[in-house]
C-alpha positions in Angstrom: 54.2 40.8 -55.4 55.5 42.6 -52.5 52.6 43.9 -50.1 53.1 47.1 -48.2 50.9 48.5 -46.0 50.2 52.1 -44.5 47.9 54.4 -43.2 48.3 57.3 -45.9 49.9 57.1 -49.1 50.2 60.3 -51.0 51.1 59.9 -55.3 53.8 62.8 -56.3 55.8 65.1 -54.5 55.4 68.4 -56.0 53.5 71.5 -54.7 50.4 69.4 -53.9 52.3 66.1 -52.3 54.9 68.0 -50.9 52.6 69.8 -48.8 50.5 67.1 -47.8 53.6 65.1 -47.0 54.7 67.8 -44.6 51.7 68.8 -42.6 50.8 64.9 -41.9 54.4 64.6 -39.8 51.5 64.6 -37.0 50.1 61.1 -37.7 53.8 59.9 -38.0 54.4 61.0 -34.4 50.9 59.3 -33.6 52.4 55.8 -34.8 50.9 55.9 -38.2 53.1 55.3 -41.3 52.8 57.6 -44.0 54.3 57.4 -47.6 55.1 59.4 -50.9 55.4 57.5 -54.0 56.9 60.0 -57.0 57.3 58.7 -60.2 60.5 60.3 -60.8 64.0 60.5 -59.6 65.7 61.8 -56.3 68.3 64.5 -58.0 71.2 66.1 -56.3 72.0 70.0 -56.8 75.3 68.4 -58.7 73.9 66.9 -61.5 71.9 70.1 -62.3 74.7 71.0 -65.0 72.5 73.5 -67.5 73.3 71.1 -70.6 69.6 71.5 -72.3 69.0 68.5 -73.6 70.5 65.9 -70.9 68.3 68.6 -68.2 65.2 68.3 -70.2 65.1 64.0 -70.4 66.2 63.6 -66.9 63.6 66.5 -65.6 60.4 66.5 -67.8 58.0 64.1 -68.9 58.8 62.9 -72.2 62.1 65.2 -72.4 59.9 68.3 -72.1 58.4 67.3 -75.5 54.8 66.2 -74.3 52.0 67.1 -77.1 48.5 67.3 -76.8 46.6 64.9 -79.2 46.4 66.8 -82.1 50.1 68.1 -81.3 50.1 72.1 -81.7 50.9 72.0 -78.3 53.8 70.6 -75.8 52.9 70.9 -72.3 55.8 71.0 -69.9 55.5 68.8 -66.8 58.3 68.1 -64.0 59.0 64.5 -62.9 61.3 63.8 -59.9 61.4 64.5 -56.1 59.8 68.1 -55.6 58.0 67.6 -59.2 57.8 70.9 -60.9 58.8 72.8 -58.2 62.3 71.7 -59.1 61.6 73.2 -62.8 59.7 76.2 -62.5 60.8 80.0 -62.1 59.9 80.0 -58.3 57.1 82.7 -59.2 54.9 82.9 -56.1 51.6 84.8 -56.5 48.3 84.6 -54.3 45.0 83.3 -55.1 43.2 86.1 -56.9 40.1 87.1 -54.7 37.9 87.8 -58.1 39.0 84.1 -59.4 38.4 82.0 -56.3 34.9 84.0 -56.3 33.9 83.3 -59.4 34.6 79.6 -58.9 31.5 79.6 -56.4 32.5 76.4 -55.0 30.6 75.9 -51.7 33.0 75.6 -48.5 36.1 77.4 -50.1 36.6 81.2 -49.5 39.1 83.3 -50.9 40.0 84.3 -47.3 41.1 81.0 -46.0 43.1 80.1 -49.2 44.6 83.6 -49.1 45.8 82.7 -45.3 47.5 79.3 -46.3 48.8 80.9 -49.2 50.8 83.3 -46.9 52.1 80.6 -44.7 53.6 78.7 -47.5 54.9 82.2 -48.8 56.8 82.6 -45.2 58.1 78.9 -45.6 59.7 79.1 -48.8 61.0 82.5 -48.4 59.0 84.5 -51.0 60.0 88.0 -51.5 61.0 90.4 -54.4 64.2 90.8 -55.5 66.5 93.5 -54.9 66.6 96.1 -57.6 70.4 95.7 -58.5 70.1 91.8 -58.9 67.8 92.6 -62.0 69.5 91.8 -65.0 68.8 94.0 -68.6 66.3 91.5 -70.1 64.6 92.4 -66.9 65.1 96.2 -66.8 64.2 96.5 -70.4 60.7 94.9 -70.2 59.9 97.2 -67.0 61.1 100.6 -68.5 59.4 99.4 -72.0 56.3 98.7 -70.4 56.2 102.2 -68.7 57.1 103.6 -71.9 54.4 101.9 -74.1 51.8 102.7 -71.1 51.6 99.6 -69.6 52.0 99.0 -65.4 54.5 96.4 -65.0 54.6 94.7 -61.5 57.5 92.3 -59.6 57.3 88.9 -59.6 57.8 87.6 -56.1 59.9 84.7 -55.9 60.7 81.8 -53.9 64.6 82.0 -53.6 67.4 82.2 -51.1 70.9 82.8 -52.1 70.5 82.8 -56.0 73.4 83.2 -57.6 72.1 84.1 -61.3 72.7 81.1 -63.2 69.4 81.5 -65.1 69.1 77.8 -65.2 65.8 77.9 -62.9 63.8 76.0 -65.7 66.6 73.3 -65.7 66.9 72.7 -62.4 68.8 75.5 -59.9 72.6 73.9 -59.7 72.7 76.2 -56.4 70.1 75.2 -54.2 68.4 78.3 -54.4 64.9 77.4 -55.5 63.0 76.7 -52.5 60.4 74.7 -53.8 59.0 71.3 -52.2 62.3 69.3 -52.6 64.3 72.0 -50.8 61.6 72.8 -47.9 58.5 70.7 -47.3 59.8 67.0 -48.3 63.0 67.3 -46.4 61.2 68.2 -43.3 58.7 65.5 -44.0 61.6 62.7 -44.1 62.9 64.6 -41.1 59.5 63.5 -39.2 59.6 59.9 -40.1 57.5 60.5 -43.2 58.8 58.2 -46.1 59.4 59.1 -49.6 59.9 56.4 -52.4 61.2 57.6 -55.6 61.0 55.9 -59.1 58.0 54.7 -57.9 55.2 54.4 -60.9 51.3 54.0 -59.8 50.2 51.8 -62.3 46.3 51.1 -61.0 44.3 52.5 -58.2 41.4 50.2 -56.4 39.8 50.0 -53.5 42.2 51.6 -50.7 45.0 50.0 -52.5 47.6 51.1 -55.3 49.4 48.7 -57.7 53.0 50.4 -58.1 56.0 49.3 -59.9 59.4 50.9 -58.9 61.9 50.7 -61.6 65.4 50.8 -61.2 68.3 53.3 -61.9 69.8 53.0 -65.7 73.4 53.4 -66.4 74.2 57.2 -66.9 70.9 58.6 -65.9 70.2 61.5 -63.7 68.9 60.7 -60.3 69.8 58.3 -57.0 68.4 55.0 -57.1 64.9 54.0 -55.8 64.6 53.5 -52.2 63.1 50.6 -52.4 64.1 47.1 -54.6 62.9 47.3 -57.9 59.9 45.4 -58.9 56.3 45.3 -58.4 54.3 46.4 -55.4 50.8 46.3 -53.6 50.3 48.9 -51.5 47.7 49.1 -49.1 46.4 52.3 -47.2 43.5 53.5 -45.5 43.5 57.0 -47.1 44.8 57.3 -50.7 45.7 61.2 -52.0 46.6 61.6 -55.5 48.9 64.4 -56.2 50.6 63.8 -59.2 49.2 66.9 -61.6 47.1 67.3 -64.1 48.6 64.5 -66.2 48.8 62.0 -63.3 45.7 62.1 -61.3 42.9 62.4 -63.9 44.5 59.9 -66.0 45.1 57.5 -63.0 41.4 57.4 -61.6 40.4 57.2 -65.5 42.6 54.3 -66.3 41.6 52.4 -62.8 37.4 53.0 -64.1 36.6 55.9 -61.6 35.0 57.5 -64.5 31.9 55.4 -64.8 30.9 57.0 -61.4 32.7 60.3 -61.6 31.2 61.4 -65.2 32.8 65.1 -64.8 36.4 63.0 -64.2 38.9 64.6 -66.8 36.7 67.9 -67.7 37.5 71.3 -67.3 41.6 71.3 -68.5 43.2 74.7 -68.8 46.9 75.6 -69.4 47.5 79.5 -70.3 48.4 78.8 -73.9 52.2 80.7 -74.2 55.2 81.3 -76.7 58.2 83.3 -76.8 58.7 86.5 -78.3 61.9 87.6 -78.9 63.3 91.1 -79.9 67.2 92.2 -81.1 69.0 94.7 -79.4 71.5 97.0 -81.0 74.2 96.0 -78.5 74.5 92.7 -76.4 72.4 92.8 -72.8 72.5 90.7 -70.2 69.5 88.2 -70.6 71.2 84.5 -69.6 72.6 86.0 -66.6 70.5 86.8 -63.8 67.1 85.5 -62.7 64.9 85.2 -65.5 61.7 86.1 -64.2 61.2 89.7 -62.2 58.5 91.4 -64.0 54.7 90.9 -65.8 52.0 92.9 -67.2 48.6 91.4 -66.3 45.7 92.3 -68.7 44.3 89.1 -67.5 40.8 91.2 -66.8 41.2 93.5 -69.7 42.4 91.4 -72.8 42.8 87.8 -71.3 46.7 88.0 -71.4 49.7 88.3 -69.3 53.2 89.0 -70.1 55.8 87.9 -68.3 59.8 88.5 -68.6 61.2 85.4 -69.5 64.6 83.9 -70.7 65.2 80.8 -72.6 68.5 78.9 -73.7 69.9 78.2 -77.4 67.7 75.2 -78.0 64.3 76.3 -76.6 64.6 79.3 -78.3 65.4 77.6 -81.1 62.8 75.6 -81.2 60.2 78.5 -80.3 60.9 81.0 -83.2 58.8 80.5 -86.7 60.3 79.9 -90.0 63.4 78.5 -91.2 66.2 79.9 -92.9 67.4 83.5 -93.2 64.5 84.8 -91.3 65.1 82.2 -88.3 69.0 82.8 -88.4 68.8 86.4 -88.4 67.7 86.2 -84.5 69.8 83.2 -83.5 72.7 84.9 -84.7 71.8 88.0 -82.6 71.0 86.2 -79.4 73.7 88.0 -77.2 71.4 91.0 -78.1 67.8 89.2 -77.5 65.4 90.0 -75.1 62.4 87.9 -74.4 58.9 88.0 -73.3 56.7 85.1 -72.8 53.0 85.5 -73.6 50.0 83.6 -71.8 46.6 83.5 -72.6 44.0 83.3 -70.2 42.0 80.2 -71.2 38.5 79.2 -69.9 37.4 75.5 -69.3 35.3 74.6 -72.2 33.5 70.8 -72.7 36.3 69.7 -75.6 39.4 70.3 -73.5 40.0 67.8 -71.5 42.2 65.0 -70.3 41.8 61.3 -71.0 43.9 57.9 -71.0 44.9 55.5 -73.4 44.8 51.8 -72.9 48.5 51.8 -70.8 46.8 54.5 -68.7 49.2 57.1 -70.3 47.5 60.5 -70.7 46.0 62.2 -73.5 45.0 66.1 -73.6 42.6 67.2 -75.9 42.9 71.0 -76.1 41.4 73.1 -78.8 42.4 76.8 -79.3 39.0 79.0 -79.4 38.7 82.1 -80.9 39.1 84.4 -77.5 42.1 82.7 -77.3 43.7 83.3 -80.2 42.4 87.0 -79.8 44.3 86.7 -77.0 47.8 85.7 -78.1 47.3 88.6 -80.8 46.6 91.5 -78.5 49.6 90.2 -76.2 52.0 90.1 -79.0 50.9 93.6 -80.2 51.5 94.8 -76.5 54.7 92.9 -76.3 56.0 94.5 -79.9 55.2 98.0 -78.5 57.6 97.1 -75.3 60.5 96.0 -76.8 60.0 98.9 -79.2 59.7 101.2 -76.4 62.5 99.5 -75.2 65.5 100.1 -77.8 64.9 96.8 -79.7 65.2 97.4 -83.4 63.5 94.2 -84.8 60.8 91.9 -83.4 60.4 88.5 -84.1 56.4 87.8 -84.0 55.1 84.7 -84.8 51.4 86.5 -85.0 52.5 88.2 -88.1 53.0 87.6 -91.9 55.9 87.8 -92.4 57.1 87.1 -89.0 60.3 89.6 -88.5 58.5 93.2 -87.9 61.4 96.3 -88.1 61.2 99.0 -86.2 60.4 101.3 -88.6 56.9 99.5 -89.0 56.0 100.6 -85.5 52.9 102.8 -86.3 51.4 99.5 -88.5 51.9 96.7 -85.2 47.8 96.6 -85.4 47.6 95.8 -89.0 51.0 93.8 -88.9 49.8 91.3 -85.8 46.5 89.7 -86.5 45.0 86.5 -85.0 44.0 85.0 -88.3 47.7 84.0 -88.7 47.6 81.8 -85.8 47.5 78.5 -87.2 47.9 75.3 -84.6 50.8 73.6 -85.6 52.7 76.1 -87.3 53.4 78.5 -84.2 55.2 76.9 -81.5 52.9 77.0 -78.3 54.0 75.4 -74.8 52.0 75.7 -71.5 53.3 74.9 -67.9 50.3 75.7 -65.6 48.2 72.7 -66.2 45.0 73.1 -64.5 41.5 70.6 -63.8 40.4 67.5 -64.6 39.1 66.4 -61.1 37.3 70.2 -60.5 35.7 70.9 -57.0 32.2 71.4 -56.8 29.0 70.5 -55.0 28.3 66.8 -56.4 28.9 64.0 -58.7 26.8 65.9 -61.0 28.9 69.0 -61.4 32.2 68.1 -60.0 34.9 65.3 -58.8 35.6 66.3 -55.5 34.2 68.8 -52.8 36.3 71.8 -51.6 38.4 69.7 -49.3 39.3 67.2 -52.0 37.5 64.4 -50.9 36.3 62.6 -54.1 32.5 62.3 -54.2 31.2 58.6 -53.3 34.8 57.7 -52.2 35.6 58.8 -48.7 39.0 57.5 -48.5 40.5 59.2 -51.6 41.6 62.6 -52.0 42.8 65.1 -54.6 45.5 67.4 -53.6 47.0 69.0 -56.8 45.9 71.8 -59.6 43.5 69.1 -61.1 41.1 70.6 -58.6 40.6 73.6 -60.3 37.0 74.1 -61.6 38.1 77.0 -64.1 41.5 78.9 -64.9 43.5 80.8 -62.6 44.9 83.3 -64.8 48.1 83.4 -62.4 50.9 80.6 -61.9 49.0 78.3 -59.6 52.1 77.0 -57.0 50.8 78.9 -53.7 47.4 78.3 -54.7 48.2 74.3 -55.1 49.8 74.8 -51.7 46.7 76.2 -50.1 44.5 73.7 -51.5 46.8 70.6 -50.5 46.8 72.5 -46.7 43.1 72.2 -46.7 43.5 68.3 -47.9 46.0 67.6 -45.4 43.9 69.3 -42.5 41.2 66.5 -43.9 43.0 63.8 -43.8 44.1 64.6 -40.0 41.2 65.1 -38.1 40.0 61.8 -40.1 42.7 59.6 -38.7 44.0 61.5 -35.7 
């Protein structure tokens, strides 16, 4: 086994790991060695060709089909240089004051997080799309929401030079999305930080990690690893875990840290989501242009958020409930489909948690609460009203029986779309905003880390990803993760400088 020594090892290169890597460049200037270990490969822009099945296999854990323990929900997790910042749509929102205040973590203030969040919004070119670049799918959502009595807001996005390919979830072929793979990681590497891809961390010990470097398989996406394939023992004075909710808690649990950290793996939340579609009488521009420009935020009033979205045929077909004619009628109308993404705002409850199997693989236990089901139903009713107000002739509503709702039934939406029709496993539910599992707090009794990401009882070990969240954030977590990671990096600098 090869032995490598470093001063700092960062596990993961997404919003958290990429941020920490860039902020630790001053340590390299002082002669210290900083490594980033990323399980996935390093991709090239030209590899993002938009082929759904091939892209899903290369860019997502389990090809995008990772399931909760009961098989009722799919969890989408990006893997590769840049983590999920490569595969998400670029929506970039600042942490809400009411959420951060409600977390009530000693030493963590909203003002501090907001300032750090704004820093990265500037670095990653977060801005609003000009009106002339907004496609029909988004325009119809805005117009329908206004007509239905809602207050739509525009999403800030982190793109530069967007050509409207609409391939955001499959990796931008134009290099427009300004995730950590385009901003923080290249800057870190230019400053001397070493990023090692195809590096699977098998186990974490006392200031050391067992790592397996995998080869590039013939015909697969991505570049070969920077180190020779094989087994490595990597020793470091400081270890920062930023592998995400399906990376950090399972690694800690598999490595035996659960015996001293009773809250490890608890507090999992995820924004359960599903796609709604509606048919318009004429073709609309849906798969051309940026897919996500507007939202309706009802998180306070009714615990849901509606977002514009656009998915390609395979994912759309997978998400439509039913078989045969009822399914085919919408797929045959694909060029005329308007789409809305429903996100329920869940809460941390004891049952919902992340564990690890004997091999160290993540296992997610999740139960849909009555509140989440009601939120999904309320969101579906709201989306149906928006669709019809925008001119749709029929809506596919998985929380209705039958699922096809015609325009003539607009006055019966409240009676047709009900939470009782949500049956786990029969509705295609997915989630991408995975949070919790190594939450912040005061002590071992109530949390895994403090407000600076330091793991209780292990001064050399820190966490810098969304598993730090003690409860749901209710918005896209991208900038909040970066803000928390900035605090972690600051603490590491103070320790080692």
